[in-house]
N, C-alpha and C positions, 0 to 999 in steps of 0.2 A: 552693264545695262541692267541686269536684274534688280541690283543694288539701288539704281538710280530710278528704275520706273516702278518696281512692284514691290518694294521693302520701305516700310515706315521708317523715317528716318528721325524719329522722336522717341526718346527713352526716358522715363520717370520726369516727363515735362521739359527735357532738355532737346534742343533741336541741333543736329549735326549733318554734316555734309556725308553724301553717300561714299565718297572717297575714304572716309574713316574705316570703313570695312577691311579696307586693305591693311589696315595695321595689325589685326587680328592674328593674320599667319605669323607675323613677327613676334608677337607678344607671347603666342602658343610655342613657337620654336624656343626662345629665350627660356620660357618655364618648362617646357618638356624635355629638352635636350638634356638635363643633368638626370633626369628621372630615367630616361633610355640608357644614357650610359651607365647610371649605377644597376638598372635591371640586367644589361648584358655582361656586366662584370659579376654579379650576383649569381647568375644563371650558369656561367662559365661553359662548361663542357655540355651541359644540358640545354644550353640555347639552340633554338631550331635552326635548321640549315639554311645557308643564303637562298635557295630558291624558295623555301618556306617563308622567310621573311619578305621576299617579293611578292609572294602570293597574299599573304596578311596585308601588307601594305596597298596592294591592288584591290583587295577587298574593302579596306577602309576607304580608299577613293571612291569605289563603286557605292558605298553605303553613304558617303557624302553627297553624290549625285541625287540617290534615291531619296534623301532628305530635301534636296534642292527641287525635285519633281514633285514631291509632296507639298512643298512651298508655293511652288508655281500652280499647282493646281487650285491653290485657296486664294490666288491672286487675280487681277485682272480688272480692266477697267479703272473704277475708282478705288479699289479694294487693295490694300497694300497688307503684307503679311508683316508680322512681328521681325524686328532686327534679331531676335534670338534663332530664327530660322537660319540666317546667314552664319550667325557665331557659331551653330552647331556644324554647318557644313564646313567652315575653317578649321574648326576644332577636329573633326574627322580626317579632313584632307591633310591636316599637320600631322597627325598621328601616322597616316598613310606614308607621307613624306619621310617621317623618321623612321620608319622601316626601309623604304627605298633608297634614299639617297646614300646615307653613309654606307649602306650594304653594297651598293652598286660601285660607289668608289673604290671601296676596298676591294671588292672582286676583281675589279679591272686591274689593280695593282698585284693582286695574288696569282690571277690566271695569265696575265700577259708574258711572254718572253722577256727575260733581263732586259735585251736590248730594244724593245718595243713598248715599254711602261708608257712612255710619254706619248707615243700615238695613240696606244689605247685609251690613255684618259683623254684626248683629243676627240677621238671616235665617242667617247661617253657623252662629251659635251656637245658634239654634232648632233647625236642622237637627241639629246634633250632640246637642243635647238628645232630640229624637225618636228619634234613632239609638241613644241609651242606652237609652229607654224600649223601643224594640223588642227590643234586645239582653236586657234584663232579662225581658220577655215569653218570648223563646224559650229563655234559661236556665231558665226555670220548668219548661220540659218535662223538664228533666234527671230528674226524678221519674218520670215516665211512658215515657220512651224511652231504651233503651240509649244510653249515652253516646258509644259509638264511631259510632252510626248520626246522633245529632243533631250532633257536631261535623264529620262528614264532608258532612251537608246544609249547614252554615253554611259550610264551606270550598268548596263547588261554588257555592253562592250567591254569596258574596264574590269567588271567582274569575271568576264571569260577569260580575259587575260590572266587574272589570277588563278583559274582553273588550270590554264595551260601551264603556269609558272610551278603549280602542284605536280603536274603529270611529268614535267622534265626532269 
């Protein structure tokens, strides 16, 4: 909704549909996944722990929402923000995802008892589905709350999760 209502969909004189922003995540995943794979191999034993990777991933996700809050505060009415705001958000969220997702899947297989690995992988995906449900419910508040307040609140909540991950 933010892309459709509050973001300019013209870049260098070219008009495009707001739905094209959804492809930014896939582009960043394909581009950055090899970089992350190389980085983890290069770091070897010096790589951060799994909880630290989770925390960093959550911090990047929170930073993305802070950027989105900044963009939302600069939009409204007839004013639309630059598409670069959303591109920056997708970049930060993708970096966070690349810290979280592979590490989470790996942790499930490493920590689960041998006869429960499949069930734990299922629980991981159920947790992701519930997270998406909650995200959808929160996003539904975009109609009743100022967008900058909503995105700032989400940023603080996600960043708080990063702090908790570091303490665990």
